[in-house]
C-alpha angles and dihedrals in degrees: 000000000000119000116211120206121221090249090057090051090051091049090051091051093052093056112101136184116270110262125215088254090056091052093046092049092049093048092048093049092048093048090048090050090048094050094046095047092045090049090049091051093048093047091053095041092052094041111119136148132182121204129162091347094306117116118203118201134162092257090072090072121053092205090062091048089053090045091055093046095048094043090051091048090049090052091051092046092049093051093047094049091045090054094050099031094116091063096034100048093085096050124100095215094062092073092049092048089048091052091048091051093045090050093050091049092048091050093049092047092047092050093048090045091052092052090045090051092054090047091050101044105011127217111253097189091059094040098251113139124199109268099179090088087066098036101035096150092052093049094046092054090047089054091050091052091050090052090050090049090052090053089051090048092051094046095048090043090055091047088050089054090054090051093051096097116033109234099218120156109273118257117232112262118257115252112266118243118225118236112235 
C-alpha cells in the first residue's frame, strides 16, 4: 500500500499535458544549441595560423581537441532529441541526459576558456607569456568559438529546464477514503 501525501497530490494536479507551444520551444532551443555547438566545433577545427614558420592548430592543445569532440557530441545529441522530442518530453530520463550534456559542454568550454585566458594574458609566475599578440587571428577565432559554445550552453540549459517536469496528461485522482 502506497501512501500519498497532500503535497504529492498537489504536484500531480499541477502537471499538464505538453502543449504545441512547449514542443515548439523545446525544439527551437535544441536546434539553436545544435547549430551553435556545431559552429563552435567547426570554428575550432578549422582554426589555423602560420607565423614565422610555426603553424598553430587546435590539435596542439588537448583541451581544444576535447572541446571539438564534446561540442560535436552536443550538436548530435541536440538534433536527435529535437527530432524525437514529442515522444521524449514525457520521460524522466530526458532531463537527466540534458543535464549531463550541459555539464559536459560547460566543462569543455571552461577548460578551453582557461587555456585561452592564459594564451591571452599569460601567467608570469609560471613562466607563460601571452602569445595572442603573435597569433591574434588564432585567438580571435578561439574567442568566437567560446562565445558560440556559451550560446549552446544557454540554449540547452533552457531546454533542460523545460524538460524538468514531464508534462504527461494528468491521471485522475484516486478516490479518497473516509476516515472512520
